[in-house]
C-alpha positions in Angstrom: -39.3 -20.8 50.0 -37.9 -18.7 46.9 -39.7 -17.2 44.1 -38.4 -17.3 40.3 -39.1 -16.9 37.6 -37.1 -18.3 34.2 -37.9 -15.9 30.7 -36.8 -16.2 27.5 -36.3 -20.0 28.3 -37.2 -22.9 26.0 -38.1 -26.0 27.6 -37.5 -29.3 26.8 -40.8 -31.1 28.6 -39.9 -34.5 28.7 -42.6 -36.0 26.5 -42.1 -33.9 23.2 -39.6 -33.4 21.0 -40.7 -29.9 20.4 -38.7 -27.6 22.2 -41.4 -24.9 23.7 -39.2 -21.5 22.8 -38.8 -18.6 24.4 -41.6 -19.1 27.5 -42.0 -18.1 31.4 -42.0 -20.1 34.0 -43.1 -19.7 37.3 -40.9 -21.1 40.7 -42.9 -21.4 44.2 -42.9 -23.1 47.4 -41.7 -26.3 45.6 -43.5 -26.4 43.0 -43.8 -25.5 38.6 -47.1 -23.3 39.3 -47.2 -21.4 35.8 -46.1 -22.2 32.0 -46.3 -19.8 29.5 -45.6 -17.4 27.3 -44.2 -13.3 28.3 -48.1 -11.9 28.3 -49.5 -15.4 30.2 -47.7 -15.6 32.5 -48.7 -13.7 36.0 -45.4 -12.8 38.1 -45.3 -13.5 41.9 -44.0 -10.5 43.8 -40.5 -10.9 45.1 -40.5 -13.8 42.6 -36.7 -13.2 41.0 -36.3 -13.5 37.8 -33.1 -15.1 36.1 -32.9 -13.7 32.0 -32.0 -17.4 30.6 -32.0 -16.7 26.4 -30.4 -19.0 25.0 -30.8 -21.6 27.6 -32.6 -25.0 27.9 -34.6 -26.2 30.0 -34.8 -30.0 31.1 -36.4 -31.9 34.4 -33.5 -32.8 36.7 -31.4 -36.0 35.5 -32.6 -39.7 37.3 -29.5 -41.7 37.3 -31.0 -45.2 37.8 -28.4 -46.7 38.7 -26.3 -45.3 41.0 -23.8 -46.2 43.4 -23.2 -43.4 45.9 -22.2 -45.0 48.6 -20.6 -47.9 47.4 -16.8 -49.2 49.2 -13.6 -47.7 47.2 -11.0 -50.0 45.9 -8.9 -49.2 48.0 -11.7 -49.9 51.0 -12.6 -53.4 49.4 -9.8 -55.5 50.9 -11.0 -54.6 54.8 -14.8 -56.1 53.6 -17.8 -54.3 55.3 -16.8 -53.0 58.3 -17.9 -49.8 61.3 -14.5 -47.8 59.3 -15.6 -48.4 55.7 -19.4 -47.8 56.7 -19.1 -44.7 58.3 -16.4 -43.3 55.8 -18.1 -44.5 52.5 -21.4 -43.3 53.7 -19.5 -39.7 54.7 -17.8 -39.7 50.9 -21.1 -40.3 50.3 -21.6 -36.6 51.0 -19.9 -35.4 48.4 -20.6 -37.5 45.7 -24.1 -36.3 46.8 -23.3 -32.9 46.0 -21.3 -34.5 42.4 -25.1 -35.2 41.4 -26.2 -31.2 42.1 -23.9 -30.0 40.2 -24.5 -31.7 37.1 -28.1 -31.9 37.2 -28.5 -35.1 38.4 -31.8 -34.2 41.3 -33.0 -38.6 42.1 -31.1 -41.0 42.4 -31.9 -45.3 42.2 -29.8 -46.7 44.1 -27.9 -49.4 43.1 -26.9 -51.1 46.4 -24.6 -50.6 48.8 -23.4 -52.9 51.4 -24.7 -51.4 54.9 -27.9 -49.5 55.7 -26.0 -46.2 56.2 -27.4 -45.2 53.1 -30.5 -44.6 54.2 -29.2 -41.8 56.8 -27.5 -40.8 53.8 -30.7 -40.0 52.6 -32.6 -38.7 55.2 -29.6 -36.2 55.3 -29.9 -35.0 51.6 -34.2 -34.5 52.1 -33.9 -32.7 55.0 -31.5 -30.4 53.5 -28.5 -30.8 56.2 -25.8 -31.7 52.9 -26.2 -30.6 49.7 -27.7 -34.0 47.6 -30.8 -35.3 44.8 -33.7 -37.7 45.8 -32.0 -41.4 46.6 -34.5 -44.0 46.0 -33.3 -47.0 47.7 -32.8 -50.8 47.2 -30.7 -51.6 50.5 -28.5 -54.7 50.2 -28.3 -56.3 47.0 -29.3 -60.0 47.4 -26.7 -62.2 46.1 -25.6 -66.0 46.0 -22.4 -67.7 47.7 -19.2 -65.9 46.2 -22.0 -64.6 43.8 -21.6 -60.5 42.1 -20.0 -58.0 44.9 -19.9 -60.9 48.0 -17.7 -59.2 48.9 -18.9 -55.5 49.3 -21.7 -56.5 52.0 -24.6 -57.7 49.5 -26.9 -59.9 51.3 -25.7 -63.8 50.3 -28.5 -65.9 50.3 -28.5 -69.4 48.9 -31.6 -71.5 47.7 -35.5 -69.4 47.0 -36.4 -69.5 51.4 -32.8 -68.1 51.5 -33.2 -65.8 49.1 -37.2 -64.7 49.8 -36.5 -63.9 53.4 -33.5 -61.8 52.5 -35.5 -59.3 50.8 -37.7 -59.5 53.5 -35.5 -58.6 55.4 -33.8 -56.1 53.7 -37.9 -53.8 53.1 -37.5 -54.2 56.8 -35.0 -52.0 56.7 -36.6 -50.2 54.6 -36.4 -50.8 51.1 -37.9 -49.4 47.9 -37.1 -51.4 45.1 -35.5 -54.5 45.2 -32.4 -56.0 43.5 -30.9 -59.1 42.9 -27.6 -60.2 41.8 -27.7 -62.9 39.3 -24.7 -62.8 37.3 -20.9 -61.9 37.5 -19.2 -58.9 36.5 -16.7 -57.1 36.5 -16.8 -56.0 40.2 -15.5 -59.2 41.6 -12.2 -60.9 41.5 -13.7 -63.9 41.9 -16.2 -64.5 38.9 -16.6 -64.4 35.0 -19.0 -62.1 33.4 -20.6 -65.3 32.6 -21.4 -66.3 35.8 -25.2 -67.6 36.1 -24.7 -67.0 40.4 -28.9 -67.4 39.8 -30.3 -70.4 39.7 -34.7 -69.9 37.8 -35.8 -71.5 41.1 -34.5 -68.0 43.1 -35.1 -65.9 41.0 -38.2 -66.3 40.6 -38.9 -66.6 44.7 -36.4 -62.6 44.3 -39.2 -61.2 42.0 -42.2 -62.6 43.2 -41.5 -62.2 46.8 -40.9 -58.6 46.1 -43.8 -58.0 44.2 -45.5 -59.5 47.1 -44.2 -57.1 48.7 -45.6 -53.4 46.9 -42.0 -53.2 45.9 -40.2 -53.4 42.0 -37.4 -54.9 41.0 -33.7 -54.6 39.2 -31.5 -57.4 38.6 -27.7 -57.3 37.5 -27.4 -58.8 34.6 -24.8 -59.9 31.8 -25.5 -63.1 29.3 -29.6 -63.8 27.5 -30.0 -66.6 29.4 -30.5 -65.3 32.8 -31.8 -62.1 31.5 -34.6 -64.5 29.6 -35.6 -66.9 32.8 -35.4 -62.7 34.8 -38.3 -61.0 32.4 -40.3 -64.6 32.2 -40.5 -64.0 36.0 -41.7 -60.4 35.8 -38.2 -58.9 36.7 -38.9 -55.0 36.3 -35.5 -54.0 35.4 -32.7 -55.1 33.3 -29.6 -53.4 35.1 -25.9 -52.9 32.1 -27.4 -56.4 29.6 -23.9 -56.5 28.6 -23.7 -59.5 26.5 -27.1 -60.3 25.7 -28.1 -61.8 21.9 -30.9 -60.6 19.6 -33.6 -62.7 20.5 -33.1 -62.2 23.8 -33.5 -57.7 23.0 -37.5 -58.6 21.3 -38.2 -61.1 24.6 -37.1 -58.2 27.3 -39.8 -55.5 24.7 -42.5 -58.1 24.4 -42.6 -58.9 28.0 -42.1 -54.8 29.5 -39.4 -54.4 31.7 -37.2 -52.3 31.4 -32.6 -51.9 29.8 -30.9 -49.3 31.9 -27.5 -50.1 30.1 -24.6 -48.2 32.4 -22.7 -47.8 29.0 -19.8 -45.5 30.5 -19.0 -47.7 33.7 -17.2 -51.0 31.3 -15.3 -47.9 29.0 -14.3 -45.9 32.5 -12.4 -49.2 33.7 -10.7 -49.4 30.8 -9.4 -45.6 30.1 -8.3 -46.4 34.4 -6.9 -49.6 33.7 -4.7 -48.3 31.5 -3.4 -46.1 33.6 -3.2 -48.8 36.1 -5.8 -47.2 38.6 -8.1 -50.7 39.3 -7.4 -53.9 39.6 -6.0 -56.3 37.0 -9.0 -57.9 37.0 -11.6 -54.9 36.5 -9.3 -53.7 33.8 -9.3 -57.0 31.7 -13.1 -58.1 32.2 -13.8 -54.5 31.3 -12.2 -54.5 28.0 -13.3 -57.4 26.8 -17.0 -56.5 27.1 -17.0 -52.7 25.6 -17.1 -53.8 22.2 -19.9 -56.5 22.7 -21.7 -54.1 25.0 -22.8 -51.9 22.7 -24.0 -54.8 20.2 -25.9 -55.4 22.9 -27.6 -51.9 23.5 -28.3 -51.3 20.0 -30.3 -54.3 19.9 -32.1 -53.2 22.1 -32.7 -50.1 20.8 -33.8 -52.6 17.4 -35.8 -54.5 19.4 -37.8 -51.2 20.6 -36.6 -52.0 24.5 -37.5 -48.6 27.2 -34.7 -47.4 28.2 -33.8 -45.4 31.0 -30.6 -43.9 32.0 -28.4 -44.9 34.7 -24.2 -45.1 35.2 -23.0 -47.4 37.4 -20.8 -45.3 39.1 -20.0 -43.5 42.6 -16.6 -45.0 43.0 -13.4 -43.8 43.6 -12.1 -44.1 39.4 -15.7 -42.2 38.2 -17.6 -40.0 40.2 -21.4 -39.2 40.7 -23.1 -36.5 38.3 -20.0 -36.3 35.6 -21.0 -39.3 35.1 -24.2 -39.4 33.8 -23.1 -37.2 31.4 -21.3 -39.3 29.7 -23.5 -41.9 29.6 -25.5 -40.0 28.3 -23.4 -38.2 24.9 -22.4 -42.4 24.5 -26.0 -43.6 24.3 -26.2 -41.0 21.8 -22.9 -41.7 20.1 -24.0 -45.2 20.0 -26.9 -44.7 17.7 -30.3 -43.3 20.4 -31.6 -40.4 19.1 -31.4 -37.6 21.0 -34.9 -36.7 21.8 -34.9 -40.8 23.5 -31.5 -40.2 25.6 -33.0 -36.2 27.2 -36.4 -39.6 27.9 -34.3 -42.0 29.2 -32.7 -40.0 31.9 -36.2 -37.8 32.9 -39.4 -38.7 31.6 -38.8 -42.9 30.7 -37.3 -43.5 34.7 -39.9 -41.2 36.3 -42.0 -44.2 35.0 -40.4 -46.6 35.9 -39.7 -45.0 39.4 -43.0 -44.5 39.4 -42.5 -40.6 40.4 -44.8 -38.6 38.7 -43.7 -35.9 39.8 -41.1 -35.8 37.9 -39.3 -36.1 34.8 -41.3 -33.4 33.3 -42.3 -30.2 33.0 -45.8 -29.2 33.7 -47.4 -26.6 35.8 -48.6 -28.5 39.5 -45.4 -30.3 38.7 -42.2 -31.2 41.5 -39.3 -27.8 40.4 -36.9 -30.0 40.3 -34.9 -28.8 37.2 -31.4 -28.4 35.0 -30.4 -25.7 33.1 -27.9 -25.6 30.4 -26.7 -23.1 27.8 -27.8 -24.5 24.0 -30.2 -27.0 22.7 -28.9 -30.7 24.2 -31.8 -32.4 21.8 -29.5 -31.0 18.9 -26.2 -30.8 20.4 -25.4 -33.5 23.6 -22.9 -32.0 24.7 -24.4 -29.0 25.8 -26.3 -30.8 28.9 -22.7 -30.0 30.3 -23.6 -26.5 29.9 -25.4 -26.3 33.3 -26.1 -22.7 34.4 -29.1 -24.0 37.0 -29.7 -27.0 38.8 -33.1 -27.0 40.9 -34.5 -29.7 43.6 -37.1 -28.5 45.3 -37.5 -25.3 43.8 -34.2 -24.2 45.5 -31.6 -22.9 43.2 -28.4 -25.2 44.6 -26.1 -24.9 41.6 -25.3 -23.1 38.6 -22.2 -24.6 36.9 -18.7 -24.6 38.7 -18.2 -28.1 39.2 -15.5 -30.2 39.1 -14.2 -32.2 35.6 -12.8 -35.6 37.3 -9.4 -36.8 35.0 
């Protein structure tokens, strides 16, 4: 494995507001082996030196809501077939590279309508293709005519069917369990305001996941459903689009995290105005962008633990780039730069129970992003990629595609 010395670099370590200034970082055998001043750190023989003057090193970014093999718009009318499974899995190869090119080294997959995602994860881990570490929920669980039923989600009605669906996804290899509790923009046969799982189904899904040692996250838009889910012990609320202030305080009190995914609905509006996404997705997104921002501000006020996620990966919103835009939007909507960067690093690592990533310390995994400038002072500097490391290897050096 390669060895590197990053010299004169400033460090955002994932925990502290103040950068560690002008440090030397040694990477060996896939780990951060030493951090210190130039005088304190022994330089391994044969290590490749990188002068990082004026640059900031951050933990590799973590996208907690990534659709790396979601069906693209043209495939959705066919549903999950052998052809769309193959095409979406193959497309995941390029989406994996998009992640790395933009500094995203770990993703929690939002959902997939098939299990081809597991093969993609294994190919990235083996180094067959360039891509992030992947944390998997398998297929999301929805009710009949529920959110994503047409994308291959696991349909279950009633608490015992939900329990069985949880068991089957865990049997297939799921690290997490995903529930589709309310409506959303992505399915034509629903409204954003619909609650599609009843309390008993929610409680069954969360309880069964926890009983089998898995955390549970859920697609949630409306306050009543959010309240029922966090009271059942849900670990992570996704979106929270129409969440009121009282519910935000309950989420904080119960200790659940929020993955707000602010950018995806704005992107749907941008693409919808050009006729590039289905009209129903455009209209539903247009109606909620401002309400979503208000709910996010309620979350900030209530002190909910927030992690960054994009709900991207479709043809109209590529992975990687979407994460950088998400961080900028979170900042624009009132989240302090330090908290934004924590949401994409240490907070996410804590939620995902991955103690070896999300921070920069000696002994942790060398999943790293190095950018020109200082994102703590100017969030747009997060785009200035210089080096991206996964498991101690430099896999990207700043050349990347920016979507239209």
